[in-house]
C-alpha positions in Angstrom: 0.0 0.0 0.0 1.4 3.4 -1.0 1.5 6.5 1.2 -1.4 8.1 -0.7 -3.6 5.0 -0.3 -2.9 4.9 3.4 -4.2 8.5 3.9 -7.2 8.1 1.5 -9.6 5.4 3.0 -11.9 5.5 -0.1 -10.3 3.8 -3.1 -10.8 5.4 -6.5 -12.2 3.0 -9.1 -10.1 2.8 -12.1 -10.4 1.6 -15.7 -7.0 0.6 -16.9 -4.6 3.3 -15.7 -7.2 6.1 -15.8 -8.9 7.0 -12.5 -12.7 7.6 -12.6 -14.3 10.4 -10.6 -17.4 9.2 -8.6 -19.6 12.2 -7.7 -21.2 11.8 -4.2 -24.0 14.2 -4.6 -25.9 16.5 -6.9 -23.4 18.8 -8.7 -20.4 17.4 -6.8 -18.8 16.3 -10.1 -19.1 19.9 -11.4 -17.9 21.4 -8.2 -14.9 19.0 -8.2 -13.9 20.4 -11.6 -14.2 23.9 -10.3 -17.4 24.8 -12.2 -20.3 26.3 -10.1 -23.7 24.6 -10.3 -26.2 26.8 -12.2 -30.0 26.7 -11.9 -32.0 27.0 -15.1 -32.7 30.6 -16.0 -35.9 32.1 -14.7 -37.2 32.7 -18.2 -36.8 29.0 -19.1 -38.6 27.9 -16.0 -41.5 30.2 -16.7 -41.7 29.0 -20.3 -41.8 25.4 -19.0 -44.6 26.2 -16.5 -46.6 28.0 -19.2 -46.2 25.1 -21.6 -47.3 22.7 -18.9 -50.4 24.7 -18.1 -51.2 25.1 -21.8 -50.9 21.3 -22.2 -53.2 20.7 -19.3 -55.8 23.1 -20.6 -55.6 21.5 -24.1 -56.1 18.1 -22.6 -59.2 19.3 -20.8 -60.6 21.1 -23.9 -60.0 18.1 -26.1 -61.7 15.7 -23.7 -65.3 14.5 -23.8 -66.4 16.7 -21.0 -65.8 19.8 -23.1 -68.1 18.4 -25.7 -70.8 17.7 -23.1 -70.6 21.3 -21.8 -70.6 22.7 -25.3 -73.6 20.6 -26.2 -75.5 22.0 -23.2 -74.6 25.6 -24.1 -75.7 25.1 -27.7 -79.0 23.5 -26.6 -79.7 26.4 -24.2 -79.0 28.9 -27.0 -81.3 27.1 -29.3 -83.9 27.0 -26.5 -83.6 30.7 -26.2 -84.5 31.2 -29.8 -87.6 29.0 -29.4 -88.6 31.0 -26.2 -88.2 34.3 -28.2 -90.4 32.9 -31.1 -93.1 31.8 -28.7 -93.3 35.1 -26.7 -96.2 37.3 -27.6 -94.4 40.6 -26.9 -91.5 39.6 -29.2 -93.9 38.8 -32.0 -95.6 42.2 -31.6 -92.4 44.2 -31.6 -91.0 42.2 -34.5 -93.8 43.8 -36.7 -92.0 47.2 -36.5 -88.5 46.0 -36.0 -86.9 48.2 -38.7 -88.4 51.4 -37.3 -87.6 50.6 -33.6 -85.2 47.6 -33.4 -84.4 48.1 -29.7 -87.9 47.3 -28.7 -87.6 43.8 -30.3 -84.1 43.2 -28.8 -85.3 44.3 -25.3 -88.4 42.0 -25.6 -86.2 39.0 -26.6 -83.9 39.7 -23.7 -86.7 40.0 -21.2 -88.4 36.8 -22.5 -85.3 34.7 -22.3 -84.2 36.1 -19.0 -87.6 35.6 -17.4 -87.9 32.1 -18.7 -84.6 30.9 -17.4 -85.1 32.8 -14.1 -88.4 30.9 -13.7 -86.5 27.7 -14.4 -84.0 28.5 -11.7 -86.8 29.4 -9.2 -88.6 26.1 -9.9 -85.5 23.9 -9.8 -82.9 25.4 -7.4 -83.9 28.4 -5.2 -87.2 30.3 -5.0 -86.0 33.7 -3.9 -89.5 35.0 -3.8 -90.4 32.9 -0.7 -90.1 34.4 2.8 -88.6 31.4 4.6 -85.5 29.3 4.0 -87.6 26.1 4.1 -89.9 27.3 1.4 -87.0 28.7 -0.7 -85.1 25.5 -0.7 -88.1 23.3 -1.6 -87.4 23.5 -5.4 -84.0 21.9 -4.9 -85.6 19.0 -3.0 -88.1 18.6 -5.8 -85.1 18.5 -8.3 -83.4 15.8 -6.3 -86.6 13.8 -6.1 -87.0 13.9 -9.9 -83.3 13.1 -10.4 -83.3 10.1 -8.1 -84.7 7.5 -10.6 -82.8 9.2 -13.5 -79.5 8.6 -11.8 -80.2 4.9 -11.1 -81.5 4.2 -14.6 -78.7 6.2 -16.2 -76.1 4.1 -14.3 -77.6 1.0 -15.8 -77.6 2.3 -19.3 -74.1 3.7 -18.9 -72.8 0.4 -17.7 -74.1 -1.4 -20.8 -72.6 1.3 -23.0 -69.2 0.7 -21.3 -69.5 -3.0 -22.4 -70.3 -2.0 -26.0 -74.0 -2.8 -25.7 -76.7 -0.3 -26.7 -79.4 -1.0 -24.1 -82.5 1.0 -24.7 -84.7 -1.3 -22.7 -84.9 0.9 -19.6 -88.7 1.3 -19.8 -89.3 -2.5 -19.8 -86.7 -3.1 -17.1 -88.3 -0.4 -14.9 -91.8 -2.0 -15.4 -90.5 -5.5 -14.6 -88.9 -4.1 -11.4 -92.1 -2.1 -10.5 -94.2 -5.3 -10.8 -91.9 -7.4 -8.6 -91.3 -4.7 -6.0 -95.0 -3.8 -6.0 -96.1 -7.4 -5.6 -93.8 -7.9 -2.6 -95.0 -4.6 -1.1 -98.7 -5.4 -1.6 -98.9 -9.1 -0.9 -96.0 -10.0 1.5 -96.6 -8.1 4.8 -93.6 -7.5 6.9 -92.4 -4.9 9.4 -90.5 -1.7 8.4 -87.7 -1.5 7.3 -87.4 -5.2 6.4 -90.4 -4.8 4.1 -88.8 -2.0 2.2 -85.5 -3.8 1.9 -87.0 -7.0 0.5 -89.2 -5.0 -1.9 -86.1 -3.1 -3.2 -84.2 -6.4 -3.6 -87.2 -7.9 -5.5 -87.1 -4.9 -7.8 -83.4 -5.3 -8.5 -84.0 -9.0 -9.3 -86.9 -8.2 -11.6 -85.0 -5.6 -13.6 -81.9 -7.9 -13.8 -83.9 -10.9 -15.1 -85.7 -8.8 -17.7 -82.5 -7.3 -19.0 -80.6 -10.6 -18.9 -83.1 -12.0 -21.4 -81.8 -9.5 -24.0 -78.2 -10.3 -23.0 -78.8 -14.0 -23.5 -80.4 -13.4 -26.9 -77.4 -11.3 -27.9 -74.9 -13.8 -26.6 -76.3 -17.1 -27.8 -78.4 -16.2 -30.8 -76.8 -13.1 -32.1 -80.0 -11.1 -31.8 -79.2 -7.3 -31.8 -79.8 -5.8 -28.3 -81.6 -2.8 -29.8 -84.3 -4.9 -31.4 -84.7 -7.2 -28.4 -84.8 -4.5 -25.8 -87.4 -2.6 -27.9 -89.6 -5.7 -28.1 -89.1 -6.4 -24.4 -90.3 -2.8 -23.6 -93.6 -3.5 -25.3 -94.0 -6.9 -23.8 -93.5 -5.5 -20.3 -95.9 -2.6 -21.0 -98.8 -4.8 -22.1 -98.1 -7.3 -19.4 -98.2 -4.7 -16.7 -101.3 -3.2 -18.3 -103.0 -6.6 -18.1 -101.9 -7.1 -14.5 -103.1 -3.8 -13.2 -106.5 -4.0 -15.0 -107.4 -7.5 -14.0 -109.3 -8.1 -10.7 -107.5 -10.6 -8.5 -104.1 -9.8 -9.8 -102.5 -6.3 -9.2 -105.7 -4.2 -9.6 -106.8 -2.5 -6.5 -109.8 -4.4 -4.9 -113.1 -2.8 -5.7 -111.6 -0.4 -8.2 -112.4 -0.2 -11.9 -109.2 1.8 -12.6 -106.2 0.1 -14.2 -104.1 0.8 -11.1 -102.8 -1.0 -8.0 -103.7 -0.3 -4.4 -101.5 2.2 -2.4 -98.1 1.0 -1.3 -98.2 0.0 2.4 -96.4 2.4 4.7 -94.1 -0.4 5.9 -92.7 -0.7 2.3 -92.4 3.0 1.5 -89.0 4.8 1.4 -89.0 7.3 4.2 -88.6 11.0 3.6 -85.1 12.3 4.3 -86.0 15.8 5.6 -89.7 15.4 6.4 -92.3 18.2 6.0 -93.2 19.0 2.4 -89.8 17.9 1.0 -90.3 15.1 -1.4 -86.7 13.8 -1.5 -86.7 10.3 0.1 -84.4 7.5 1.0 -84.1 6.4 -2.7 -81.7 9.3 -3.3 -79.3 7.8 -0.8 -79.6 4.5 -2.6 -78.8 6.3 -5.9 -75.7 7.8 -4.4 -74.7 4.3 -3.2 -75.3 3.0 -6.6 -72.9 5.6 -8.1 -70.2 4.4 -5.7 -70.9 0.8 -6.5 -70.7 1.3 -10.2 -67.4 3.2 -9.8 -66.0 0.3 -7.8 -67.2 -2.3 -10.4 -65.6 -0.5 -13.3 -62.4 0.6 -11.7 -61.6 -1.8 -8.9 -63.1 -5.2 -9.7 -62.1 -8.0 -12.0 -65.6 -8.3 -13.6 -65.4 -4.6 -14.4 -62.2 -5.1 -16.2 -63.9 -7.8 -18.3 -66.8 -5.5 -19.0 -64.5 -2.8 -20.3 -62.4 -5.2 -22.3 -65.4 -6.7 -24.0 -66.6 -3.2 -24.8 -63.3 -2.1 -26.3 -62.7 -5.3 -28.4 -64.7 -8.5 -27.9 -62.4 -10.4 -30.2 -59.3 -9.5 -28.3 -61.1 -10.1 -25.0 -62.0 -13.6 -26.1 -58.4 -14.2 -27.2 -57.3 -13.1 -23.7 -59.4 -15.8 -22.1 -62.6 -13.8 -21.2 -65.9 -15.6 -21.8 -67.5 -13.0 -24.0 -71.0 -14.7 -24.0 -71.1 -15.0 -20.2 -69.8 -11.5 -19.8 -72.5 -10.1 -22.1 -75.3 -11.8 -20.1 -73.7 -10.7 -16.9 -73.3 -7.0 -17.8 -76.9 -6.8 -19.0 -78.1 -8.4 -15.8 -76.2 -5.9 -13.6 -77.3 -3.0 -15.8 -80.9 -4.2 -15.5 -80.5 -4.3 -11.7 -79.4 -0.6 -11.7 -82.4 0.3 -13.8 -84.6 -1.9 -11.6 -83.6 0.3 -8.7 -85.2 3.2 -10.5 -88.4 1.1 -10.9 -88.4 0.2 -7.2 -87.9 3.9 -6.3 -90.9 4.9 -8.3 -93.2 2.4 -6.6 -91.8 2.7 -3.1 -90.8 6.3 -3.0 -92.5 8.6 -5.6 -95.8 6.9 -6.7 -96.9 5.5 -3.4 -100.6 5.9 -4.0 -100.5 3.0 -6.5 -99.0 2.6 -9.9 -100.2 1.9 -13.4 -98.5 0.9 -16.7 -97.1 4.4 -17.1 -95.1 4.2 -13.8 -91.9 4.5 -15.8 -92.8 8.2 -16.7 -90.5 8.2 -19.6 -87.5 7.7 -17.3 -86.3 4.7 -19.2 -85.7 6.8 -22.3 -84.5 9.9 -20.5 -81.8 7.7 -18.9 -80.3 7.3 -22.4 -79.7 11.1 -22.5 -78.3 11.1 -18.9 -75.9 8.3 -19.8 -74.7 10.1 -22.9 -74.3 13.4 -21.2 -72.5 11.8 -18.3 -70.0 10.2 -20.8 -71.0 6.8 -19.3 -69.0 7.7 -16.1 -70.6 7.2 -12.7 -69.9 10.7 -11.4 -70.9 12.2 -14.8 -74.2 10.3 -14.7 -74.8 11.7 -11.2 -74.5 15.3 -12.3 -76.3 14.7 -15.6 -79.2 13.1 -13.6 -79.4 16.2 -11.3 -79.3 18.5 -14.4 -82.2 16.7 -16.0 -84.1 16.6 -12.7 -83.7 20.4 -12.6 -85.1 20.6 -16.2 -88.2 18.5 -15.2 -88.7 20.4 -11.9 -88.2 23.9 -13.3 -90.1 23.3 -16.6 -93.4 23.3 -14.7 -92.6 26.7 -13.2 -91.6 28.1 -16.6 -95.0 27.0 -17.9 -97.1 28.4 -15.1 -95.2 31.6 -14.4 -94.2 32.7 -17.9 -96.7 30.8 -20.1 -93.9 29.0 -21.9 -94.7 25.6 -23.4 -93.3 22.7 -21.4 -92.3 21.2 -24.7 -89.4 23.7 -25.0 -87.7 21.9 -22.1 -88.1 18.6 -24.0 -86.6 20.3 -27.1 -83.6 21.4 -25.1 -83.1 17.8 -23.8 -83.3 16.4 -27.3 -80.9 19.0 -28.7 -78.4 18.0 -26.0 -78.5 14.5 -27.3 -78.2 15.7 -30.9 -75.1 17.8 -30.2 -73.5 15.1 -28.0 -74.0 12.7 -31.0 -72.1 15.1 -33.2 -68.8 15.9 -31.4 -67.1 17.3 -34.6 -69.9 19.9 -34.9 -69.4 21.0 -31.3 -65.6 21.1 -31.6 -65.9 23.1 -34.8 -68.3 25.7 -33.3 -66.3 26.3 -30.2 -62.9 25.6 -31.9 -62.0 22.9 -29.5 -58.8 20.9 -30.1 -59.1 17.4 -31.4 -58.9 14.4 -29.0 -55.2 13.9 -30.0 -54.5 17.3 -28.3 -53.8 19.3 -31.5 -55.7 22.3 -32.6 -58.0 21.7 -35.5 -56.1 24.0 -37.9 -52.7 22.4 -37.1 -54.2 18.9 -37.4 -55.6 19.6 -40.9 -52.2 21.0 -41.9 -50.4 17.9 -40.6 -52.9 15.6 -42.4 -52.2 17.4 -45.7 -48.5 17.1 -45.2 -48.8 13.4 -44.5 -51.0 12.9 -47.6 -48.5 14.8 -49.7 
């Protein structure tokens, strides 16, 4: 051992005869060479931060949520045009528009503002009331109307994620209403056991009715759109027969095609009491949102659902039983929709139900699922939005004499614009899903073609 090695306890690794420097910390190698460690210039850091924020904003703008918001904005603007055309004052002032144009513009502004203000008062907050309890009542009405929309929308969205276009929400709700109503009417039990068993019966009824379409799809190749439409009509006429036949579901001593009132022991209790209509079914809808999120993102069966929805051939090659998965996802989706049917019978229409107990919710759930991008949280907010439309539309009609059909037109336009993402992106100049602006993307496409 040399004198230098005796004083230096850390040996220096070598390659041949050339010693290698081993830096011991950040910048130690540069410091050993006598060069100071320099931080990036402030301007470069700011440019990197700005680029990072631009990238994040572009990802948000190019996502599906931007298209959903744009579709709502366009639908509301189109609804404003319809409101202006149906207003009497606007039509009168339009007769002398060229001599006094401001009269027409002011009339249009007043009509649109008054209409949407009435919608807000009927759906969120009635500021004309004297007490807080009366002012908040419209929001409770909105949540009540949204409760079955959320549950049914989850079922439709789940089938969408598996690549199945389930439009049988009406039939699945009716099947659930019959099973839940039969347990409520003919199987006496104490509360809350009676309500729980009736809800479970509704889930089973909706699951079985939807699984029929899934089995037809899996084992015979029948398209789920056709089979679910046919099952809707079968369920409708079957329920019509049951509620209009004495000795079955028709109320004793009644000549109306309607069941008896739901027993109190099977009814979903009110959450806040008083005149608030929101009931325990809203809590069940929130639990259903959490359950669907867990199924899709944390469970093995959810992975199978998403794999089959993306590419059934690749899923089959990966060892997934596509036929069994198809039946399974339709059954689970039907159970979610069945929850909506049980909520109608046990929570909203407790005075007895008829064949129209679905109230069009089965088809509205399609719009809710599309607007929510088939995501559980998205379906939750979309259901509340459509519940607000339903609750506030009545106030628009009574307070401002605006046809309730305008609200239906707005809902239909939302579906129309969601079904045409390129149109929404072109109107709002949103970037494409690949993150590039539309103009730059077209230029790159031309260069590639050249």
